[in-house]
C-alpha positions as CSV (number, residue, x, y, z in Angstrom):
1,M,13.4,68.3,47.8
2,S,9.9,67.2,46.6
3,N,8.7,68.3,43.2
4,Y,6.3,67.2,40.5
5,F,8.9,65.0,38.7
6,R,10.5,63.3,41.7
7,P,8.8,59.9,42.1
8,I,7.5,58.4,45.3
9,S,10.2,55.8,45.3
10,I,10.6,52.6,47.3
11,S,14.1,51.6,46.3
12,L,16.1,54.4,44.7
13,S,18.4,55.1,47.7
14,P,15.4,56.0,49.8
15,N,17.2,56.8,53.0
16,V,19.5,59.5,51.6
17,E,19.2,62.9,53.3
18,K,21.1,66.2,52.9
19,D,23.7,65.2,55.5
20,D,24.4,61.9,53.7
21,V,24.9,63.8,50.4
22,K,27.2,66.3,52.1
23,L,29.2,63.5,53.6
24,A,29.5,61.8,50.2
25,L,30.7,65.0,48.6
26,N,33.3,65.4,51.4
27,L,34.5,61.8,50.9
28,I,34.7,61.9,47.1
29,I,37.3,64.7,47.2
30,R,39.4,62.9,49.9
31,P,40.3,59.5,48.3
32,W,43.0,58.9,50.9
33,L,40.2,58.1,53.4
34,W,38.5,55.5,51.2
35,T,40.5,52.5,52.3
36,Q,41.9,53.4,55.7
37,R,42.3,50.5,58.1
38,R,40.8,50.4,61.6
39,Q,43.4,52.5,63.3
40,G,44.2,56.1,62.4
41,S,44.1,59.7,63.4
42,A,40.9,61.7,64.0
43,G,38.4,61.2,61.2
44,Q,39.9,57.8,60.2
45,G,39.3,54.3,61.5
46,A,35.6,54.2,60.7
47,I,35.7,50.5,60.0
48,G,36.6,49.6,63.6
49,E,34.2,52.2,65.0
50,L,31.3,50.8,63.0
51,E,32.1,47.3,64.2
52,R,32.4,48.5,67.8
53,Q,29.1,50.3,67.7
54,F,27.4,47.2,66.2
55,R,28.8,45.0,68.9
56,D,27.5,47.3,71.6
57,Y,24.1,47.7,70.0
58,L,23.4,44.0,69.6
59,G,25.3,42.9,72.7
60,V,27.5,40.5,70.8
61,K,31.2,39.6,71.1
62,Y,32.2,39.8,67.5
63,A,31.1,42.0,64.5
64,F,33.0,42.1,61.2
65,S,32.1,44.5,58.3
66,F,32.0,43.6,54.6
67,N,31.1,45.4,51.4
68,S,27.7,43.8,51.3
69,G,25.3,41.6,53.2
70,R,26.0,38.7,50.8
71,S,29.7,39.1,51.4
72,A,29.0,38.9,55.1
73,F,26.9,35.7,54.6
74,Y,29.5,34.2,52.4
75,A,32.2,35.0,55.1
76,I,30.1,33.2,57.7
77,L,29.8,30.1,55.5
78,R,33.6,30.1,54.8
79,A,34.3,30.6,58.5
80,L,32.1,27.6,59.4
81,Q,33.8,25.5,56.9
82,K,37.2,26.4,58.5
83,T,36.0,25.6,62.0
84,D,34.2,22.3,61.1
85,Q,35.7,21.0,57.8
86,T,34.2,17.5,58.2
87,A,30.7,18.8,58.7
88,F,30.8,21.0,55.6
89,A,32.0,18.9,52.8
90,K,31.0,20.0,49.3
91,S,27.2,19.5,48.6
92,S,26.3,19.8,52.3
93,G,22.8,21.2,52.5
94,V,21.6,24.7,53.6
95,L,17.9,25.0,54.4
96,I,16.8,28.4,53.2
97,Q,13.4,29.8,52.4
98,A,12.1,30.8,49.0
99,F,10.4,34.2,48.5
100,T,13.8,35.8,48.8
101,C,16.5,37.5,46.8
102,N,19.3,35.8,44.9
103,A,21.7,37.7,47.1
104,S,20.7,35.2,49.9
105,I,21.1,32.2,47.6
106,N,24.3,33.0,45.8
107,P,26.7,32.8,48.9
108,V,25.5,29.2,49.4
109,L,26.3,28.4,45.8
110,W,29.6,30.2,45.9
111,A,30.6,28.2,49.0
112,G,30.0,25.0,47.1
113,L,26.9,24.1,49.2
114,E,23.4,23.0,48.2
115,P,20.4,25.2,48.8
116,I,17.4,23.2,50.1
117,Y,14.3,25.4,49.6
118,V,11.7,25.7,52.3
119,D,8.3,27.3,51.7
120,C,7.1,30.3,53.6
121,N,3.8,31.0,55.3
122,E,1.3,33.6,54.3
123,D,0.9,35.3,57.7
124,D,4.4,36.8,58.0
125,F,6.2,35.7,54.8
126,N,8.7,33.8,56.9
127,V,9.7,30.1,56.9
128,D,6.8,27.7,57.2
129,I,7.5,25.5,60.3
130,E,5.8,22.4,59.0
131,D,7.5,22.5,55.6
132,L,10.8,23.1,57.4
133,K,10.3,19.9,59.5
134,N,9.5,17.9,56.3
135,K,12.5,19.2,54.5
136,I,14.8,18.3,57.4
137,T,13.4,14.7,57.3
138,Q,13.8,14.6,53.5
139,N,17.4,16.0,53.5
140,P,19.7,14.4,56.0
141,S,22.6,16.3,54.4
142,A,21.3,19.6,55.8
143,K,23.7,21.2,58.2
144,I,22.6,24.8,58.3
145,L,19.3,26.6,58.6
146,V,19.2,30.2,57.4
147,V,16.2,32.1,58.8
148,Q,15.1,35.3,57.0
149,H,13.2,37.9,58.9
150,T,11.2,39.0,55.8
151,F,10.3,42.6,55.4
152,G,11.5,43.2,59.0
153,L,8.9,40.8,60.6
154,P,10.8,38.5,63.0
155,A,10.3,34.8,62.4
156,N,9.1,32.5,65.2
157,M,12.4,32.1,67.0
158,D,11.0,29.9,69.8
159,E,10.1,27.1,67.4
160,I,13.1,27.7,65.1
161,V,15.6,27.5,67.9
162,N,14.0,24.3,69.2
163,I,14.0,22.7,65.8
164,C,17.7,23.5,65.4
165,K,18.6,22.0,68.8
166,N,16.6,18.9,68.1
167,N,18.1,18.3,64.7
168,N,21.7,19.5,65.3
169,L,21.4,22.3,62.8
170,I,23.5,25.5,62.8
171,L,21.2,28.5,62.8
172,I,22.2,31.6,60.8
173,E,19.9,34.7,60.8
174,D,19.4,36.7,57.7
175,C,18.7,40.2,59.1
176,A,19.0,42.1,55.9
177,H,15.5,43.6,56.4
178,S,15.4,43.6,60.2
179,L,18.0,45.8,61.9
180,G,16.4,46.9,65.2
181,A,13.7,44.2,65.2
182,E,13.3,42.0,68.3
183,W,11.7,38.8,69.5
184,K,10.5,37.9,73.0
185,P,11.3,34.3,73.8
186,A,8.4,32.5,75.5
187,S,8.8,31.4,79.1
188,A,6.6,29.5,81.6
189,E,5.3,32.8,82.8
190,G,4.7,34.3,79.4
191,F,7.0,36.4,77.2
192,G,10.6,36.8,78.3
193,V,13.1,39.6,77.8
194,A,13.2,40.7,74.2
195,K,16.3,39.9,72.2
196,K,17.4,41.6,69.0
197,V,17.3,39.5,65.8
198,G,20.7,38.4,64.8
199,T,21.5,37.1,68.4
200,F,19.5,33.9,68.4
201,G,21.7,31.7,66.2
202,K,25.4,30.9,65.9
203,A,25.7,33.8,63.5
204,G,23.7,36.6,61.9
205,F,24.3,39.0,59.1
206,F,22.9,42.5,58.2
207,S,22.8,44.5,55.0
208,F,23.3,48.2,54.5
209,S,22.2,48.1,50.8
210,R,20.6,51.1,49.2
211,D,17.0,50.0,50.2
212,K,17.6,48.6,53.7
213,V,16.9,49.9,57.2
214,I,20.1,52.0,57.0
215,S,22.0,52.4,53.8
216,S,25.6,52.9,52.6
217,V,24.7,51.9,49.0
218,Y,26.4,48.6,49.7
219,G,27.6,47.2,53.0
220,G,27.0,44.6,55.6
221,I,28.1,43.0,58.9
222,A,28.4,39.5,60.2
223,V,28.0,38.9,64.0
224,T,28.5,36.0,66.4
225,N,29.1,35.2,70.0
226,D,31.0,32.0,69.2
227,E,34.8,32.4,69.9
228,K,36.0,29.9,67.3
229,L,33.7,31.3,64.6
230,G,34.6,34.9,65.5
231,E,38.3,34.1,65.1
232,A,37.6,32.4,61.8
233,L,35.6,35.4,60.6
234,R,38.5,37.7,61.5
235,Q,40.8,35.6,59.3
236,V,38.3,35.4,56.4
237,Q,37.8,39.1,56.5
238,G,41.5,39.8,56.6
239,K,42.1,37.7,53.4
240,M,39.4,39.3,51.4
241,G,40.9,42.8,50.9
242,F,39.0,45.8,49.8
243,P,37.1,46.3,46.5
244,S,38.7,48.5,43.9
245,L,39.0,52.2,44.2
246,F,36.7,52.6,41.2
247,W,34.0,50.5,42.9
248,I,34.3,52.6,46.0
249,F,34.0,55.7,43.9
250,Q,30.8,54.3,42.4
251,Q,29.2,53.9,45.8
252,I,30.2,57.3,47.0
253,L,28.9,58.9,43.8
254,H,25.5,57.1,44.0
255,P,23.7,59.3,46.6
256,I,25.1,62.5,45.0
257,L,23.8,61.7,41.5
258,L,20.5,60.3,42.8
259,Y,19.8,63.2,45.1
260,Y,20.8,66.2,42.9
261,F,20.3,64.9,39.3
262,I,18.3,61.7,38.7
263,L,15.4,61.9,41.1
264,P,14.5,65.6,40.6
265,I,13.9,65.0,36.9
266,Y,13.0,61.3,37.1
267,N,9.7,61.7,35.3
268,F,10.4,64.8,33.2
269,L,10.4,63.4,29.7
270,D,11.9,60.3,31.4
271,L,15.2,62.2,31.6
272,G,15.9,60.9,35.1
273,K,15.2,57.3,34.1
274,I,17.4,57.7,31.0
275,M,20.2,59.1,33.2
276,L,19.9,56.3,35.7
277,V,20.0,53.6,33.0
278,F,22.9,55.3,31.2
279,S,24.9,55.7,34.4
280,Q,24.5,52.0,35.1
281,I,25.3,50.8,31.6
282,T,28.4,53.0,31.5
283,H,29.3,51.8,35.1
284,V,29.3,55.2,36.5
285,L,26.9,53.8,39.0
286,S,26.6,50.2,40.2
287,K,23.5,48.1,40.0
288,A,21.9,46.6,43.1
289,V,22.2,43.1,41.5
290,S,24.7,42.3,38.7
291,W,23.9,40.1,35.7
292,Q,26.4,37.5,37.0
293,E,24.5,37.1,40.3
294,K,21.3,36.5,38.3
295,R,23.1,33.4,37.0
296,G,24.6,32.2,40.2
297,L,28.1,33.6,39.3
298,K,30.3,35.7,41.6
299,P,31.3,39.2,40.4
300,N,34.9,40.2,41.1
301,Y,33.8,42.9,43.7
302,F,32.3,40.2,46.0
303,P,33.2,39.1,48.6
304,K,35.3,42.0,50.0
305,A,35.8,43.8,53.3
306,M,34.1,47.1,53.9
307,P,36.2,50.1,52.9
308,N,36.6,53.0,55.2
309,A,34.5,55.4,53.1
310,M,31.5,53.2,53.2
311,A,31.9,52.7,56.9
312,V,31.8,56.4,57.3
313,M,28.5,56.5,55.4
314,A,27.1,53.6,57.4
315,L,28.0,55.2,60.7
316,N,26.1,58.4,59.7
317,Q,23.1,56.3,58.9
318,F,23.4,54.2,62.0
319,S,23.3,57.4,64.1
320,K,19.8,58.0,62.7
321,L,18.4,54.5,63.4
322,D,16.0,55.5,66.2
323,R,14.6,58.5,64.2
324,F,14.2,56.2,61.1
325,Y,12.4,53.6,63.2
326,S,9.9,56.2,64.7
327,H,9.2,57.5,61.2
328,R,8.7,54.1,59.7
329,K,6.4,53.0,62.6
330,K,4.3,56.1,62.2
331,L,3.8,55.5,58.5
332,F,3.1,51.8,59.0
333,E,0.3,52.6,61.4
334,Y,-1.1,55.3,59.1
335,Y,-1.2,52.7,56.2
336,R,-2.9,50.2,58.5
337,E,-5.5,52.6,59.7
338,N,-6.4,53.9,56.3
339,L,-6.4,50.5,54.5
340,K,-8.4,48.5,57.0
341,N,-11.8,47.3,55.7
342,T,-10.5,47.1,52.1
343,R,-9.7,44.2,49.9
344,F,-6.1,44.4,50.7
345,I,-4.8,41.8,53.1
346,L,-2.7,43.7,55.7
347,P,0.3,42.5,57.6
348,Q,-0.4,40.7,60.9
349,E,0.7,42.0,64.3
350,N,2.6,39.8,66.7
351,L,2.9,40.7,70.4
352,Q,6.1,38.6,70.7
353,S,7.9,40.8,68.2
354,K,9.0,44.3,67.4
355,Q,9.5,44.7,63.7
356,S,11.7,47.1,61.8
357,Y,8.8,48.4,59.7
358,L,11.1,48.3,56.6
359,R,8.1,48.2,54.3
360,F,4.3,47.9,54.7
361,T,3.6,44.7,52.8
362,V,0.0,44.0,51.6
363,R,-1.6,41.4,49.5
364,H,-4.1,41.7,46.6
365,V,-5.0,39.3,43.8
366,K,-4.2,42.0,41.2
367,A,-0.9,43.0,42.7
368,S,1.0,42.8,39.4
369,E,-1.5,45.1,37.7
370,I,-1.4,47.6,40.6
371,I,2.4,47.7,40.5
372,Y,2.4,48.2,36.8
373,E,0.0,51.1,36.9
374,S,1.7,52.7,39.8
375,W,5.1,52.7,38.1
376,H,3.9,53.7,34.6
377,K,1.0,56.0,35.2
378,Q,1.2,57.4,38.7
379,N,5.0,58.0,39.2
380,I,4.7,55.9,42.4
381,L,7.4,53.2,42.4
382,L,6.0,50.3,44.5
383,G,6.4,46.7,45.1
384,D,9.7,45.4,43.8
385,W,10.0,42.7,46.6
386,Y,9.3,39.9,45.5
387,T,7.6,39.3,42.2
388,T,9.2,35.8,41.8
389,P,10.1,33.2,44.4
390,I,13.8,34.3,43.9
391,A,14.1,37.9,43.0
392,P,14.8,39.9,40.8
393,F,12.3,38.8,38.2
394,D,15.0,37.9,35.6
395,T,17.0,35.7,37.9
396,K,17.7,32.3,36.3
397,L,15.9,30.0,38.7
398,E,17.6,26.9,37.3
399,Q,21.0,28.5,38.2
400,M,19.6,29.0,41.7
401,K,18.8,25.2,41.8
402,Y,15.1,26.1,42.2
403,R,12.3,24.6,40.2
404,L,8.8,25.8,40.0
405,G,6.5,23.9,42.3
406,L,9.0,23.4,45.1
407,C,7.5,26.2,47.3
408,P,3.8,26.8,46.2
409,M,3.1,29.4,48.9
410,A,6.2,31.4,48.0
411,E,5.1,31.4,44.3
412,K,1.6,32.4,45.3
413,L,2.8,35.3,47.4
414,A,5.1,36.5,44.6
415,K,1.9,37.1,42.6
416,E,0.0,38.8,45.4
417,T,2.3,41.0,47.4
418,L,3.2,44.6,47.0
419,N,5.2,46.9,49.2
420,L,4.5,50.4,50.4
421,P,7.4,52.7,51.3
422,T,8.0,53.7,54.9
423,H,11.4,55.4,54.6
424,I,12.4,58.8,55.9
425,N,11.7,60.6,52.6
426,I,8.1,59.5,52.5
427,F,5.8,62.0,54.2
428,Q,2.1,61.7,55.2
429,E,1.0,63.4,52.0
430,D,2.9,60.9,50.0
431,A,1.3,58.0,52.0
432,T,-2.1,59.6,51.5
433,R,-1.5,59.7,47.7
434,I,-0.5,56.0,47.7
435,I,-3.6,55.1,49.8
436,N,-6.0,57.0,47.5
437,F,-4.4,55.3,44.5
438,L,-4.8,51.9,46.1
439,K,-8.4,52.4,47.1
440,K,-9.3,52.4,43.4
441,W,-8.6,48.7,43.5
442,N,-10.9,48.1,46.5
């Protein structure tokens, strides 16, 4: 499908392949399958099947699907409030790192809780342990710690689990970037048996958004091994209902329009760009982040349960997880080999972890200039995570209850990081083109 006008893209539905488009075309003409419940005849009941496969894959007792990762996170918070109402009064604190997306912050606000921002470290972009300890001491209202495995690099779960135990904090794992990633807990003899991220805390949530490890345009899952929380999640999911049929139609249409129309002519007289913007303005396609979310508000299509059509799409992507992983890892290693001994600061390796290789994240003092030139002159769309401490760039930080200076390292990294694509539609010749472009900045 490559041609001169199709961009090297990092976020425009990058995981979509021909079979995904064929599946979307099949679904769009069969609307009776869009909102099927768990049970049904052959070809139906994809919701229950997706949840079952996720339970088996992670080795957890409970998995509940939602129409986005943020809906899954919100459902976890609501379920926790149901199971421990005294502990989660209004304004209870949630420790959560900066250098993230507003999709991670908004569920906290929507649940009536207070985000307490923790800085990140420059080695793996995850929570800074020392700043976390300080913020716990300074904020006795904190009840929950949300750990983000940024860019698919697992956080230090040994230290984090111990901190949560010692401070009576409930641990929630944000695994939006890290499906398939693992951490090996340390033991007296060395590293123990690896555990998948999402299984260390009381709960975890995953995202199937358009630019994640697997994609169904929107979608997510909440998981837990806790029986009370599992039952509460079941109840919360049951009360949410499905998003509207039109919203479901938008998500099914998304891979079709991107694959056949927008991307092939993206840079031809800017026709693809114009078509994409027009489709979003007219609501033919949905945006990844709505204007309401940039202001801390809740759009009417969140939070909802996952409809059957999107579960069908997610299942197809989930079946390709191992192939996606191998492809991402190969490209990750290719970038590392060809960018070593340059001015770019490369991601660190950790023997205790297996990462998801969602993106190859590098640092450079002129990252913003590199991103600008790649987008506007080279037709290489790089680096849209994260250019501000809470992305996207036009998020109203005051509405996120964040003020500049709270997390200096997150703010510094936002000016220095750029991401290179590793998804299934990036080939070695594409990576070579990116590397050659970047070496101009060496």
